[in-house]
N, C-alpha and C positions, 0 to 999 in steps of 0.2 A: 504494500500500500504506500502511496505517495502522499505528502502533505497536500491538503486542499483548502481552499476558501470558497465559500458560496454565499449568496445573498438571496433573501426573499424578494428582492427587486427583479430577479430572474429565476422563479421557481422551476423545478423540473416538471412539475405537474400541478394542476389546479382542479379540485373537485368541488362542484357546487352542492349546496344542501337545500334543495327545494325553495330557492329564493330567499332563504333566511340566513345566508352566510356561505362561507367557503373554507376549504382547507387547501393551503399551499404546501407543497412537499419539496424537500431537498434531500436527495440521496447523496450522502457524504460518508466517507470512510466505509465502515461495514454496516451503517445504519441509515435510518430515515428520521428526519426532524420535520415536524409539521407546525405550521402557523395556522391556527384555527381562528376564524373571525365569525363569531356568533352574533347575529343581529337581534335586537329586541323582539321578543315573541318566539325566539327559537327554543325548541324543546327536542331533545334527542328522540323521544318516543314518537313524535310527530314528523320530524324532518329527516331523520336518519334511519329509524327502524324500518321503514319500507324499503330502503336501499340495502340494509344489513340483513333483513329477513329474520331478526331475532327479537324477542320481547324486551330485552334490555341490552345495553352495550356490553359486549364480552371482551373488550380491549382493556388492558391495564394501562393507565396513563401516569406519566411523571412529567409535570410541567410547571411553567412559571406564568402567572397571570400578569399580562402587561397592562390591561385596562379592563374596566367594567367589573361586574360581579357574576359569579356562576354558582347556581344551586345544584346540589347533587343528592340523590336519594339512592341508597343501596337497596338491593332486592329484599334485604331483611328489615327495611324501614328506617335504618340509620340515615340521618340527614346532616349535611354540612353546607356552609356557604364560604366561598373563596372570593377574595377581592384583589385588586391591583397590588402587586408586590408580594403576593403569597406564592409559595411553592406548594404544589399539590401532588399527592400520591393517591390515585383512585384505582382500587382493584376491579377486576371484571365483575359484571352483574350490577349495573347501575343505570339510572336515568339522569339527565342533566338538563338545565334550563338557564336562560338569561334572567337575572334578577334586575328589575328596573328598566329604564328606557335608554341606557347607554350600551353600545355594542361591547361584548366581552371578547378580548383577544388573548389567546393562550399559545405559548410556545411549548410544544409537547415533544419530549425526547424519547418517548416510548409509546407504542400502541397506535401509531399513525400510518403504518405501512399499508394497511387495508381499510382504514377508516373511510366511511362514506364512499366506498368503492362499489360501483355498480356491476 
């Protein structure tokens, strides 16, 4: 592997989420880093579940919230809210949604390779 630098100004792939946001992907090193922009009103169970074909998100996420707020509910009912500046670790089996009227932008270092992939 050679050293690399990439930027979200030129993502390798962009995946839309039913008009409520998008995921920009960078393939770098041995991994994939995603920049997810969730628009107000976005909810995983409404805007990604039809693409994923599962009842809840089965990806594990490790990310940094750049802006906005994100609500998360695990399949067991556990809930949390994340805000700009937070580092989040979210295991498989969850729903997520934008809290408030500001877009939520998250840089995700895990779980984005197949996220919102049709």
